[in-house]
N, C-alpha and C positions, 0 to 999 in steps of 0.2 A: 354266521348271520349277525347283522347289526340289529339289536333290540330297539324298539320304538322309544324315542326320547324326545325332549323338546328341541333337540339339536338336529333332528333328521326328519325326513319324509321320503316318499317314494322316489322323488326326483334327485335328492341329495345322497341317497344311500349308494354304496359301492355297486358297480355293475356286476351282474351275474355272468357266468360263462355263456349263457344263451343270448345275452345282450351284446356280446363282443362279436359283431358282424362286419366291422370295417377292415378291409384289406388294403394293400398298397395302392390299388387302383382308386379306391374311395378317397384316399388322402391326396393323390395326384389330382383327381377330379375336383376335390374340395378347393385346392389352390388355383387350378385353372379357372374354375367357375367364379371364385371370389376375386381373382385378379382381373378377369376380363369384364370390367365394368367402367362406368363413366368417370369416377373419381381417379382411378388409375390412369386412364387416358389423359385426364386434365392435369394430373400430377406430372406426367411425362411431358406433355405439351407445354407446361409452364416453364420448363427448363429452356426450351427453344425460344419461347416468348421473352425469357429473361436474358437471353444473349448467348447461350451455349450453342456450339455446333452439335451435330448428331452424335459424334463419337464421344464428346465430353458428357453429353446428357446420358447416353447409354452406360458409360462407365460409372457415373454417379448413381444411377439406379441399381446397377448390378452390385456395386460395393455396398450400398445401403441395405440391400436385401440379404446379402451374405452376412453382414453384421447382425441384423435382427434375427437371422436364422439360428444364431448361437443360443441366445436366451430362449428362443422358441423351442428348440430341441431339448434344452436342459429342463425347462419347466414341463415339457410334454412327458418326460420320463415318469414322473409320479402318477400321472393320469393313467398311463398304460400299465404301470406296475401294480397299482392298488385299486384302479377303477373308480377314483374319486374325482369330483368336479373341482374347479378352481376355488369356490368359496369354502370348501372343506379343506382342501390342500393348504390354503393360506392360514388356517387355524394353527398349524404347527409353528409358524413363525410369529404371528401376531396375537395368538391366544384365541380361545373359544369365542369370546365376545369381541375381542379386538379385531378379529378377522373381518368384521363388518366395515371397518374403516377403509381398507384397500378395496374391498368388494364394492362398496358404494362409489368410491372414486372411479373405479373401472366401469361401473354401471352407468354413472352419469355421462361419461365420455361416450359410451355405447349408445345411450339415448340420443345424444347429439348427432352421432353418425346415423342412427336410424332416421332421425328427422331429415338430415341432409339427403340421404339416399331416397327417402320417400318424396322429397321435394323434386329431386332430379328425375325420378320415375314419373312423377306427375307432369313435369315439363316435357318428357318424351311423349307421353300420351297426348298432351295438348298439341305438340308439334304434329303428331299423326292426325289429329282432328283437323288441324289447320291445312294439312295436305289434302284431305278429303273434302273439307268445307272451308275454303279460303276466307270467307267472311268472318269466321270465328276468331281470326287473328286480332280483330279489333274488339273482342268481347272479353274483358278481364275475368269475368266469372267462370269462363271455360277452363282457364288454368287452375283456378282454385277447386273447381269441381273434379278435375282430373287428379289433382293432388290428393284430395280426400278419398276419391275412389281407389287410387293405388294404395293408400294407407289402409283402407278396409281390406283389400286383397291380401296384404301382408298379415293382417290380423287373422284372417281365415286360415292361412297356412300355419301360423303359430298355434292356433287352436287344435290343429290336427296332429301336432307333436313332432319329435325329432326325426322319426323315420321318414316322414314326408319330405324333410329337408334332404336326407340322403338320396331319396328317389329323384327329387328335383335336380340335384346337382349331378347325378350319374348320367342322366340323358342330356342335360343342357350343356355339359362341358364340350362334347364333340360338336354340338350345334353351334356354340359360340366360336369354336375354332374355325369352322367353315365360314361363318358370317364375317369374322374379323379379317380373314384372308381375302374375302370378296371385297370388302371395303378398301383394303390396301391395294389390290389389283386395280380397282376402279380409279383410285386417286393417282396411281402410277400412270395409268392411261391418260387421265386428264392433264397431268403435269408434263407429259411427254417423255416419261422414263425416269429411272432412278437418278440419273445424272443431275438433271435440274432440281430434283427434290432434295438431294443431299449435298448440294454444292455450296450452300450458304456457309460462309466462314463464321468463326467465333467473333462475337462483338467485343470481347475483352482484349484490350491492347497490351496489358501487362499481366504477369503472373499474380501480382498482388491483387489486382482488381478481380481476377478470376477466383482466387481463393476466398476473397471477401464474399462472393456469391456462393461459392461451392460449399463451404462448411455449413451455413444455415440450411442449404438445400439438402445436404447429406443428412442432417438432423431430421429434416422433414421426411426424408425417405424412410429412416428408421422409425420415426414417430408414426408413420402411416400404419404400420403393423404392430406398433408397441402395445396396442390394446389386446390383440389376439395373442401376443407373446405371453401375456399373463393368463388368459383363460383358455389356452390351448388344451389343458387337461379336460375341459368340457367335451372335447372331441376325441382325444386319445384314450379316454376311459372306455371307448367302444372298440378299441383296436383288438384285432385277433392276436397280435403279438407285438412286442417291442420293435422288432425289425420292420414290421409292416408300416408303422407310423414313421419310423426314422427314415427309411428309404423313400417312402411316399412324400414326406415333407422336404427332405434334402433335395429331391429332384423337382418336386412340384413348385415350391415357392420361388426359387431363383429363376428357373426356366420360364415359368408362367409369367412372372412379373417382367422379366427382361424381354420376352417375346412380345407381350402385349404393349409394353412401354415403347418398344421399337415401332409398333404400328402407330401409336400416338405421336411419336416423334416424326416418323416419316410422313404421316398424313398431315400433321401441322405444317411441316416444311412444304409439302405440296400445296397447302392452302395459300401459302405466301406466293407461290408461282402462279396458281390459278386465279386467286382473288385479289392479290396484291397486298395482303396483310395476313399475319399469323392468326388463325382462329383456333383458340384453345378449347372451346366447348364443342363436342361432337354434335350436340343437339342443334347448336347454331349453324354448324357446318352443313349438316344434312338438310337443314332448312333452306340453304342456298341452292340446293339441287332443283332443277326444273323438270325432273322426271318423277312424277308422283308415285309410281309403283316402286321404283328403286328406293325413294325416300321412305316410303311406308314400310318396306321390308327391313331396311336398316334400322328404323326406329323400333320395330318389334324386337330386333336383336338386342338393342340397348335396353329395352324394357325387361326382357328375360334376364339379362346380365345384372341389372340393378336389383331385381327381385331376389336373385340368388344370393348376392353378397349381403343384402340387407337382412335376410333371414339367417344366413349362416354366421356372419360376423357380428351382427348388431342386435340379435334377439336372444340367442342361446345363452350367452354369458350374463346379461343383465337379468334375464328371467331367473337363472339360478341364484344370482346375487340377491335379488329381492326376496326370493324364497328363503334364503339363508337368514334373513332378518327375523322371520317368524315362520319356521318350517311347517307348523301345524295349520297355519292360516293361509299361507301363500304358496300355491303350487306353481309348477312351470308355466302353466297356461295363464294363471293370474299374474305372474311376474311379467309375462309377455304383454299382457294388456296394460300393465303399469308402464312398461317400456314405451309402448306406442303412444300413450297419453303424454308422457314426459317429452317424447320426441316432438310432439306438436307444440308443447309449452316452451321449448327452447328456440322457437322461431327460426327454423333452418334457412328461410329465405334471407335472413340477415347474415348468417354465417357464410353464405355463398354469394354475398352481394358484391365481392371484389376479390381480385387475386391476392391482395395483401391479407385480407381477413382469412382466406382459406389456408394459405401457406404459413405465414409468419404469426398470425393470430391464433388459428385453430390447431394446425398440426404441430408446430413447434411448441406452442403454449401448453397443450395438454401432455406433451411428452415430458415436461418438467414434473408432472404429477405421477406418471406411470413408470418412468425410469427408476426412481428410488424403490418403488414396490418390486419391480423385477429384480433389482440388485439384492434386496433383502431375501426374496424367495429363493433365488439361486444360492446365495451364501448359506442360508439356513439348511437347505436340503442336501447340498453337497459338502460344504465345509464343516458345518456343525454336526449334522446327523449321519453323514456318509450314506445317504439315500435310504436310511432305515426309519420307518414310521410305525407307530403303534396305532393301527387303523381304528380299533375299538375306542381308544381314548379320544380320538377326534370327534366322537359323537357323544361323549359322556363328560360331565363336569367332575372336577376334583382330581384328574389325572395329570400327567406330565405337561399338558398344554393348558393347564389352568392358570399358571403364572400368578399374577396378582389380581384376584377376583375376575379372572377371564381375560385380562389384558396383559400383554408383554410390553412393559414400559421401554425396554431397550429397542424393540422394533419401532415403536411409535416415535421415540426420540430420533432414531436414525432416519425415519421417513420425514419428519418435520425439518430436520437440518438439511437433508438433501433437497427438499422442495424449496426451502427458503433460499439456499445458495444458488440454485438453478434459476430462480425467478428474480433474484436481486438485480440481475442485469437489465431488467425492465425499468428500474427506477434510478440506477446508478450508471450513467452513460459510460464511464471508464471501465465498467465491468460487463459491458454488453456481450462480450464473448461468452460469458457464463450462460446467458440465455440462448445464444446462437448454438451452443453445444448442450442444450438443456438435458436431453436424454442421457448423454454420456456422463455429464457432471453428476446427475442424480444417481445413475446406476452405480458408478464406481465409488462415489463418496458414501452413499448410504450403505452399500454392501460392506465397505471397509469399517465404517463406524459400527455396524451391527456385529460383525465378527469380534471386534475389539471389546465391545460392551458385553457380549455373551460370554467371552472367555475371561474377562477381568472380574465380572461380578457373578459369583456362583453361589447364590442361596440354594436352599433345598430343592426348589422346583427346577432349577437349572442343573444341579448336580445329578439329578435323576436322568437327565438327558444323556449323560455320559455312559449310562449303563446299557447293556444289550436290551434292545426294545423288542417287543412282541411283534413279529411281522406277519401280517395277514394279507396274502396276495389273492387277487382275482376272486373276491368273495361273491 
């Protein structure tokens, strides 16, 4: 048992055997439910709009998700082994107080995503209202009312806790699979078959022009799940076994993302045939349908998908992160309320105002912040500690994770250098490639610097890490 301290509360404490109820199916359902949503569709369709053919787009998506699966599984290991959430796990590398730095970075990004998903969900509801009440299309207040209504619905589910999330995703994953296939079949019919849909050639005339677009988009694909690759312990801490989360994620993430991305790619290609232009937003596309009942049903599917991913990917982590700031004052529920309010404050309608803002400003930009954190976490857990953690010391001051007054200066230095190098491409045109590869640059540079600093400088608090640590599993 972990004794009550200023560094813990009920939500941050290691999970008990009774709480470990997630099996392989739950993790497969988690990824299918989180992948089948509007931003995944728009991410895939943007590749077609940017000039790729369907084979190039599908390869880019599959490769990006196989890459991000690696840090996903590596960071998931500690959650399943020790039952600890991300903000506690990251204390091992950044220090008991320094852990707040990566936790808040991750939380801010998640708040932005929460706002984006709430905005898209509100748009889907407004589109449904427009189908049933056409005159509302000319009433701007309807969209804002739908947006705030959807935001409130998210807050209600957050208040009910994490088990409501598991229940929601378990039944919605099969539902979303059926609805997505229905949309694909409908567009195949409208376009006159798969041939016309997928016959569009690549718009890139040279290999160089293709690679110039390919690498930033690959970074965006990795960046899309870079957030969850950090806080995946928030979910794997509920795993019945290490194998259940490994097999569930190894199958669920690449298969779900590739499958649903193919639907986005195919349907966007079909929209070019049917409407004469690629329509990358499914909400806009469904609004073009003249069959009210079909449009209404499709928009309900989009709404369920958006609700799933918003709660699963964008609330669990920041709620724990904010709770970590003041465990005695901020619970999971309170953290969720803070997440919702910050999501509003970040003005998601501006983040989604254009294709450039979404891909190159939002996805690639924040990957420069999270790539270094992922690199440091993986390097610390596997290369420095060999997967051994003293769980009790993660919740008490003065132990091996105290470092310098609760901060590990080596981790902070590695983080700062990784972020600066990745972002310098924004201000130095000749180094633009560093920004285009922001996640990769930050991940590998920060992890290498961290390992060198931890092994080169060995004061007392670091020497103690080389000794056998007390391992407490599944507390």
